[in-house]
N, C-alpha and C positions, 0 to 999 in steps of 0.2 A: 505494500500500499505505499502512497506516494503520499507527496505533504498538499497535495494537489486534492489525491483524492477525499483527503480528510478536508479539506474545503468543501468539496463538493456537497456534505453530508447534508440530510435536512437542516435545513435556520433553527436557531433559537429563539423561543417567542422574543418580540420584537421590545417588550416590556422589560427584560432583562439590560444588565446597564453595558457599559462597555466592558468594564474589568472583570464583573461576572461572564462573560460572553466568553474573555481571552484565555479564564481561566478553565470555565469547560470546555474548549477548544484543545487547550494545551494539556489537559490532566485524558481527553481522548484520545490523543496521541500519544500519551505518554502507556496510554494501557492497553491500547494496541496494537503497540510495538513500533509505529511511525517513528517516531523516538525511542531508540536504546538507551541502557543504560551509560553514561559518558557522552552522549549526543550533545552537542552545543547547541544551547537556547540564544540563537542571535536575536533580538529586543525588535530592532528596527528590519531584519526581514519575518518576525512571526505579525509586527504593526503591519506589512505590507499584506501579509496573507492576511489581513482579515480588515483589510482598510482603514483604521485605525490609527492612532498618536502610539510614542510606546509608554505614555503617562499608564495608560489600565493597562498593557502587558508587563507593564513593570508591577505592578500591585498585583496582576494574576500572579508571577514569580513571585512574591513573599507568598502571596497563596501557601502555593503549591513546596514553598521551603520549609513551612507551618510544616503541612502537610506531610514530611517525610518525601516527597518525590522530585524534590530538587535540591542542588546543595548551590551552592553558591559561594567561590574562590576567587581572592585577589588577584590582579592580575589576568584572571584567565574567564573571571564570568559565569554565567547562571549554564547547569548541567544536568541533565537526568542521573539521578545519584544514579549510583550501584549500590547493588545489593547484596545482602548477605543472612547467615542462616538464623542468627538472633533477629531479623527484621522479621524473619519470614512467620517465626514463632509468636511475634508479638502482634503484627496482621492475625493471624490466624487466632490469638485470642481472643483479640478486640473484636473480631467478627464473631465470635461463639456467645460474647457478653452482650454487645449490641442488637445481633437477631433474636437473640432470646427476647429480650423486652420488648425488641418492635412487632415480631411478634402477638407477644401476650399483650401487647398493647391494642393491637389489630381485631384479639379474641373478638368483640361485639360488636364489629363489623364485617362479618366473613360471613356469606350465605352458602349454601351449598353450590352454589353455581363459583363460588372461588373453591370451592372443595373440590370439588370435578376437573376442575382444570388440573389442580393440583396433583389428583389421582392419575389423571391422564398424563400429562409429566413425566410423573411417573412410571409409570406402564411405558412408556418412550423407553426410560432409565433402562427398565430391566431387561427389555431388548436389547439394548445394546451389550450386553452382559454376554451373550451367544459368540458378539463378534466385537472385542472392546474396542472403542475409538476413546480414549482419554480425554481426546479434546471436547470432543459431542458431547460425551458426559457431563462436563466441567461446565461446560455452557447450560446444559438441562439443569444439573443441579443449583446454578444463580435462576432459572427462571422459578425450577419449584419454591424455592426461599421467598422469592420477590413476591409470588401467586400468596403468601401467606401470609406479609406479612404488611403490603402493599398499600391495603385501607387503616394502616399505624395513623391514628391522625397527629403525633406528634412530629412535624417537618425538618425538625433538627437532626432527630434520628435515621428517619432517612437519607438526609444527609453524609451523615457518617459514616454510613455503614454503606454508600458508596464510593467515600472517599476509603475505606480499606478495601473494598473490592478490587478499588481500580488500583490500592497497592501491591495485593495479593496476586492482581494480573501482570503485573509489571514485573512480579517476582520470580512468578512463574503461570508456563500457560495451562497447567494442571497438576494439580500435585496425585493423582491418579494415575499419572505417568512411572508414578515409582513408587506406589502402592494399590497394584492393579485389585489384590486382595481385597481389598476395604472396600470397592464399588457396593459389592453384594450387602455388605452389611447396611451400608448408606443405605440401598434401595427399600429394604426392609424396617429400618428405622426411620425413616420418610412414611411410609405406610402407618407405623405406629403413631406420628406426631398426630397425621389426618384422621387416626381414629379415634384420639382422646382427643379433639378437637371437637368432631361431631359429639361426642360423650360427654361433653362439656366438662372436660376439666376444668380444674382452677387456670387462673394466669400464671399463679406461681411455678403450679407443677409444667406449664407448657414451656414454661421460659428454661426452666432446670434441665428439661428435657433436650429444648434444642440447644441449649449451653454444652450440656453433656454429648450430642450428637458433634458438633464440630469438634470438643474440643477431643474426643475418641476419634476422628480423623486426624488431628496436629500428632496425637500420641502415636498414632499409627507410621504413622510418616518418621516422625523422630527413631521410633525402634526400628523403624527401614535403615534407615541414615549412621544408627549406632554400629551394625551390624554390617555397613561398606566403611569404615574409616580411609579406606584410600582414595574417593569419591573426592571432587573439587570442592563440595559441599561441607564437608567436614573440614575443609581450613579455610572458610570463610565464607567461599564465594560459591553460589550456586548455578549454577550450569541453566541452561533454558534450554526448553525441548529443543528438538531438531526440525521434527517434522510438525508443520501447521498447515493445519485446512482453514 
């Protein structure tokens, strides 16, 4: 994907400020790997792409730096942040907490249509188990969780989840590339989450189950990495998945 392709993406709502538009555009470019780790972010070039001045771009870069997606070095400028094992673990822990809370807050607003959609997505994930595609599985995994928390009334929670999802996309295309055996358990846990929601389990129980679901995936990944000490990930650098669909 080229930078030009990214610009051709659907326009952001006109109500967004220029700084917010720049922030979302750069964040998307980092998430979809148009801008890879170490990529130098030239403010003037980005401003030209977005038909704006460098002022809102600079503000967007500062926000992305606070998110951990961008670093700033004196005499070098802004670059897309490099990645390491601890960053991945921290983002997974954050997603576990945030998604659990967002799903719990969405409970009163979910209807059978939402749950049927989640079921259908999970069945597509189950179908993938026979001929496993980790990247597609991860995409559907995001869709499943989004279907359950998108009605959360707390917009700040939505934003925080999106930021951490972007960080995870920056860190790894798919955790399931490294722990494919975790996929079946993940699908079974999805079915349990939906069943608990249908059974009107408490918000506290749903939050705990969703949080533990995400935490189990992280634990599986960390266990797998501990068994392969010679991999680059164990020395602090997380390699990217080579095959991208």
